[in-house]
N, C-alpha and C positions, 0 to 999 in steps of 0.2 A: 450387247453382250458384255458381261463383266468377268474379269479375271481377278480373283483374290488369291494372294500368296501369303501364307501364314507360316511362321517359323516357331518351333518349340525347342526350348533349351539351347538356343544358339541363334546366330545371324548368318545371313548370306550377303555376299557383295552385291552392289547395285548392278554390275554387269551380268551376274548370274540371274538376278531378279528380272532384268529386262529380257534376257534370253528365254527364261521360262514363260514370261508373258507373251512374247512374240511367237514362240513355238506352240503354246496353248491356243492362241488365236487361230492357228491354222486348222484346228479341228472343225471349223466352220466349212471348210472345203469338202469335208466328208459328209456332214449332216447340217443342214441349214437351220434346224429348229433348236439349236443349242442356245439356252438363255443365260446360263452362268457356269463358270468353271472355278472350282476351288482347289488349289494346290496347297498341300500341307507338307512341310519339310520338318521332320523330327530328328534331332540329334541325340543319339544314345551314346553309350560309353565308347564303343569303337566302330559303330556303324551308323548309317543314315537311312531313315525310312521315309520314302516319298509316297504320298497318296494323292490321287487325282479323282475328284468328284465332278461329274458333268451333269448338269440339270437341263433337261429338255422339255419342250412344250408338249403337252398331251400324252406323255409317256413316262416310263420309269426312269430313274437316274442310273447312270453308268458309274462304276467304281473300278479303279485299278491301283495297284500299289507294287512297290519293289523295295528291296533292301540291298544296300551296297556300301561301298567305301567312299565314293565321290558323288557330290550333289548332282553334277551335270550328267554323268553317265547313268546314275540311278533314275534321274528324271526322264532321260531319253528312253530307258527301258520301260518305265511305267507309261510313258506317252505312246510307245509302240503298242503296248497291250491295249490301251484305250482306243487307238486307231483300229485295231483288229476287231474289238467289240462293236464299234460303231459301224464298220464296214459289214460285218456279219449281220447286224440288226437291219441295216438298210437293205441288204440283199434279201433278207427274209420278208420284209414288208412289201417289196416290189412284187408285182404280179407278172410273172413271165409266161403264163400259160395262154393268155388271150392274144389273138391276132387282131381283133377289132374291138373297139370300145363297146361296152354293154349297151349303151344308149343309142348306138348307131343303127339307123333304119336301113334295111337292105332293100335295094330296088329289084325289080323283076329280072332285069338282065343279069345281075350278079348271081341270083339264085339259079337261073337257067344255065349260066356258064359253069357254075359249080357242079350242077347235076350232070352236065355233058362230060365233064372231066373225070367223073367217077365212073 
């Protein structure tokens, strides 16, 4: 997985760059199919705009952004939004309705036990 950090109209310190890379890498704990993360920090007149793009395998990309006064705080807010999107998507794709796998073959005793209990 690659983490790319881009700055527009300004620079960030190396400590902040390492912090962003380390925290962005933790998105893998929520969703394993992350292939690339792009973080863009844009400095405007009196505010900072942070955008996070997450590229995943076999699915659409996730985007989150935030505007604030401080790079670290703004990044943390955008990262929190990204975590929520990924958690919601993962919850959506998981199938919680089934008790047994579809391909599982039922034996005669299980069918008889289920019929008796009803």
